[in-house]
N, C-alpha and C positions, 0 to 999 in steps of 0.2 A: 221595465213592463212585464207585465203580470201574464199568465196564461189565460187563453180562452176559456170562458165559460163551458163545463161539461155539460154536453146534450143530455136532456130529460130521456129515461128509457124509451118512453112512447115516440119521442124525436127520432132517437136512436135506432129503431127500429124502421123506422120511416125512411129512415137516411139510407140504410143498407138495402132496402127493398125497393126503393125507388131512388137511387144514387142518377140514373141515367136521366130521368126525368128532371131531378133538382139540380141538376148541375149542366142543363143545357144552357147554351149561351142565351136564349132568349129569358129563360127564367132567372139567372143570373142577375143578367141587364137590370130586369125589373127589379130586383131587390136592393141595386147599389143606390147611392145617394144621387141627385142629382148632377152634381159636380163630377164626380167619378163619370157618369155615362154621357157628359160632355167630353170629358177628357179622351176617354175610350174608343168616343166617335170622331173625335179630333185624330187621333193615329191611325184611322182608317182612311180619312179624308186627306191626310199628309203623304202617306203611302199611295192611294191612288191618284194624287195630282203628280205626286214625286214621278214615280214609274209610268206614268202615262208620256211622260219625255224623257228621261235619262237613259233607259234601255237604248234609245235611237239617235243617240247623241253623236256616237263614234262615228256610226254612218252617214250621218247628215255633216259631219267636219270633215271627213273624207272624202264624202261623194260630192254635195253641192257646193260647197267651200273649198274642196280640193286641198286640204291640208296635206302635210306628208305625214306617214305613219307616226315618226317618232315625234311629232309634235301633238298629235292626236293623244298618244299616251301621256305627253305631259299635262295636256288640260285636263285627262280624265284624275291624271294623279293630284293636282293642284285641288281638283273639286274634294278630293277625299280628303285632303290634307287639311282644307278649309272648312271642312265637317268636323270629322271625326278627331282631327287633332284640337280642336278649338272647344270640344264639349266643356272641357274643363273652364274654360273661360265664361261659356254660357251658363254653366251650375255655379260657378262664383256670381254672377250676376244677378241669378235668382235667389240666392241667398240674400244676397244685398238689398236687391229691389222688389222681390218679390214673383210671383207668378205671373202675373195678368199683364203688366208692361212687358216683360222679356218676350212673352208668347205673342203679342200685340207687335212688338218691333220685327219677330221672327218672320209673322204672317206678312208684313209689308214689305220687308227686303224680298221675301219669295216671291212675292206677288210682282216686284219691280225686277229681279233675276230673270223670271221668265218673260216679261214682256221685252227687256233688252236683249236676251239670248234669241227671241224668234225674228228680231230686226237686226241682230249682230252678223257681218258680214268679214270683218278684218280679223285678225287673229288677234289682236289687243282688245277688241270690242267683246270678242269670246270668251277671253281670259276673263276680263271684267266681270261678264254676266256669270260665267261659271263660280267665281270666287264669291259673288253677294250671294247666290244660291245655296253655295256651302255653308256659309257663315248664316245664312237664316237658320238652317237644320242647327246650325251650334246653339243658336239662340233657343228654340223652341222645343228640340227634342229632350234636353236635359230638364228643362221647365215640366215639362208634360211627365214625364217619366219619373222625375223625384217626386212629383204630387201626386202620382196617383200611387206610389209605394208607400209615401208618408200616409194616405187614406186608406191603402189596404192594412198597415199596420194599426190605425186606429179602430178600422173596423174589425180586425182581430181582437184587439184587447175589449171589445166592448161585448165580446161573444158571438158576432154576427159570421163568424166563418174564417178559416185560415185567409192568410194574405196571400199567399202562391194561387189560389183562385182567381182571384181578381187581375194578378200578375199574368196569368195565362190568357184569361179573355185580351187583356191588353195585346199581346202577343198574336192572338188570334184575329184580334181585329187589324194589326200590322199586317199579317201576312195575307189576310182576305183583299186589303188595299193592293198590296204588291202584285197579288193573283190577276185582280180587276184592272188595276194600271196599264198595264203594257196590252191588253184587249182593247182598251179605251184608244190608247195612243195608236195602234195597230189601224183602227178604224178612222182614227183622225189624218194618219199619213196619206189618206186615200185623197187627202185635199193638199194637203203640203205639210212641213216640218213647223211653219209658223202658227199653222192652227193649231197645231197639238200643244204649242209651247202655250198659246193665248189660254186654250181649253184649262190647261194646269193652272195657269195665272187664276182663272176663273173660278176653279176650286178653293183657292186661298182667298179669294175674295169672299166668298161663302164663310170658310172659317174665320175670316177677321170678324165678319158681322156677326156671328153665332157668340163669338167671345166679347167682341163689345156688349151684346145683350145682356150674355147668361153667366159671364165668368165674374164671381164679386170681386167689389175692389180689395176687399181684404176677408182673408179666409180662415175662418176659426181655427186655433191652433198652430198656425205658422207664426213663427217669431224671425223677425231678420236680424241677421248680425252685421252688427256695427265695428268691432273691432277685427283688428288683422292678426295674421300669424295662424290663419287655418290651413295654409299650405304645408310650412313647416311640421305641425301637428300629422297631416297626411302623410307626408314623406316618412317621419317615424314609425307610422302605423303598419307595423309589419303582418299583421294579419289581413289588413286589406291589403295592402300588396302583392300578399301571396294570392288572395282571390283574383286579383288584377291578373295575375300572371297566369293562373289556372284558365279564366276565362280568355285570355287570350290565346292559350294553345287551342281553346275550343273555335274560336273565330277564324285561326289560322287553318284547321281541317275544315271549318265551313266554307273559307275562302278557295277549298280543293275542287268545288261545284264549278269555279271559272277559271281553274289553272290545269287541274290533273285530269278531272273527269272528261272534259272536251277531247285530249288527247285521246285518251282510253275508248270513246266514243266513236272518233275517228278511225282508231285502228280497228274496233271489232265489226263497223258498221259502214265504213267506207266514206262517210260524211259524218257531219254534225248536225243532221237533222233531226234524230232522236232526242238530242239534246232538250228540245222544246218540251217533249214529252215528259222526260225526266224531273225537269223542273217543275210541271203543272203536278207530277204526282206528289212532289215535296210539298206544295202549297196545298194541293189538298188531303194529303196527312195533315197537316199542322191545323187546318181549318176545321176537319171533321174529327179529329181525336186530340187534339189537344188538352181539353176540358176534361173527357175521361182518365187521360194518363196522368194529369196532375192531380187528379182524385185517389186515383189509385197510389201515386207516390206519398200523397199527404196522408192518407192512412197507415203508412209503412215505415217513411223515410224523412229525416231530419233535410236540411239543405246539404250540408257535407256528404251524407250517404246520397242523396237524389244526385248531387253532381257528378259524384264518383260512379254510381250507374250510368249516368249519361256519358262520360267520358272513355268509359271503357266500353261502351256500345260504339261509339264512334271510331276508336282504334280498330274493335272487330271488323267494321265495315272496311277499313282500309286493307285489312287483313283478309279478308274473303276476295278482295280482287288480287291481291298478291298470290293467294294460294291457287288463283285460276290462271294467272298469266303464263305459267309454262305450258300450259296445255295450248295456247296460243288460239283458242275459239273465237270464229267470226261469225257473222249473221246474229239470227235472232240469241242464239245459245249463247253467243260471244257478249251480248247485251244482258246477260242475267247477273254476273256479277257485279256490273254498273249500275244496275236496278237495285241489288241485295244493298252495296255501297250507300245510293241514296236514301232507303229506306232505314237503315243501321242511324244512319247520321242524323236523319230527320228526326227519329225517336230519342235519341240522343239529346239533340238540340232541344226537344219539349221536356226533357228533364232537367238541362243545365240552365237553360234562359228564365226559367220561373223563379228558381232555386237562388241562383246568383243575384238577382234582383229584389229578392226576397231578404236576401243575407245582408245586403247593403245596409240598410237603417240601423240592424245591430253592431255594425262595427262603425258608422258614422257618428262623429264627432255630435253634440246635441246644436241644431240649428244650422247644420253645414251638410244637409242630404244631397243639397244641389250639387256642390263642388265635389262631395263623393261620387255621386251618380255619372257626373260628367268625367269626373277622372277616372271611374270605370272604363267609359270608353274610349279615352284617349290613350290611357296608358297600355290598354290591348290593343288598340289601333295600332300602337307605334310596333308592339310586337310582332301584327299581323305585317305592317311595311318590310320590317326588318326577315321575318321568317319567310314571305313571299318571295322575296329576291334569293333566299338561298332554296327556296323550293325550286324555283324557275332553273338556276344552274345545275340542282338535282336532277331534273328531269333531262337535261341536256348532256349528262356525263357520257350517255351511252351504257350505263350500267346495266347487269341484268335485268330482265324485265320486272321480276316480284321484288329487287332491291328496294326502288325509289319508294313504292308504295309499303314495305316494311319499315322503314325509316320513318314515313309519314304516320303510320299505326304507332309508334313509339312516341311521338309526341303527346296525343292525348292520355295513353295509358303513365307516362311519366309524370305528367302534369297531375295526376290523382295525389303524387306524394308531396305535390307544393300546397294543397288545400290545407286553409287552418283546421287546427286539430279539434276544435271543438266549436259547435255553433251554441251562441246562446239558448236559453232555454224557452224563451219567448219566440227565438227564430225556428226553432225544433218543431214547434206547432204548425207543422206546414200541411 
């Protein structure tokens, strides 16, 4: 791949003087190809439909259906496995059969899964519906993510802007859907859980119709791989596996929003009510500042340096809580360290995620971007699965208050050493 064409002096001056306007989400969206716009809007719709239902699943299973707590946890774990663990399968299918059929199959399965879940009452039916919902995401997410990355690289090579800005917009769309989805779901739950499920299914009906109409049968530049052996080459790709491990450490840290943070908020505030505000703060930060942060990083940092800065910011977020814990603050003052943690974690996320996604095309074999995109999620998901169990044990050991947070701070900090040493020159132009 070649470096992007340099900007002419007058364009460079305009970029520096009006960068905020040029990189607004709306302006960037208008500059993208129709296919990229479709894929980015798809990400928003996927998360809108998904988060309108799934945040309320545990309460439905434990309350309306009356499942035991261990069974609720088992069902939620199965959903995660059927989604994150099988991303690599979805990525392989994308490379073999193309984007369109895999996305359409994922939409059909997601519609069927949500309808089934809305009517399921027996544990077996619930488990079946949840597995279908998870596998649907394992199909369409690698398809959409890998094609966005491929299109972003092609756009960069033609001199139309760094790939990370497209991938940042993709993250913004996903976060906007994740923010709006629970609000929609909460309104629908005023009727009942089934209504929320059917509304989620309706969102995917619209996505399915949009892709049937707008997604081309053959995407120019995409080559389908017929021969086997991609998995063996992937497992020998040390640089890619190192990226997966570093990315997995970020995901493990991010998972503490749902594991360590609730415990800290409960201690400081006496309840977990402030959690919703902290989650909203994270979402608003991503939606409002992801593009400016990516623009700033793109002018100064290659993917490795961007991920390094992000991981160190995440580590500092844990360190802030660790430093404050011995003081034992409660009330509003006690929530300040948790707020600082959320802010630093979110800013770190905004540096890590676009850089990691932008790096994958440089490490993947020709024609196997879907496989590598799926593997990034699956391998890092396994790291989170193992690490979350260890983290849960760490929090239950009764150690001095600051120790668990210091250990958690060490994870992303040490992961910096796992990053591949050099980004390829094309990938460095972020």
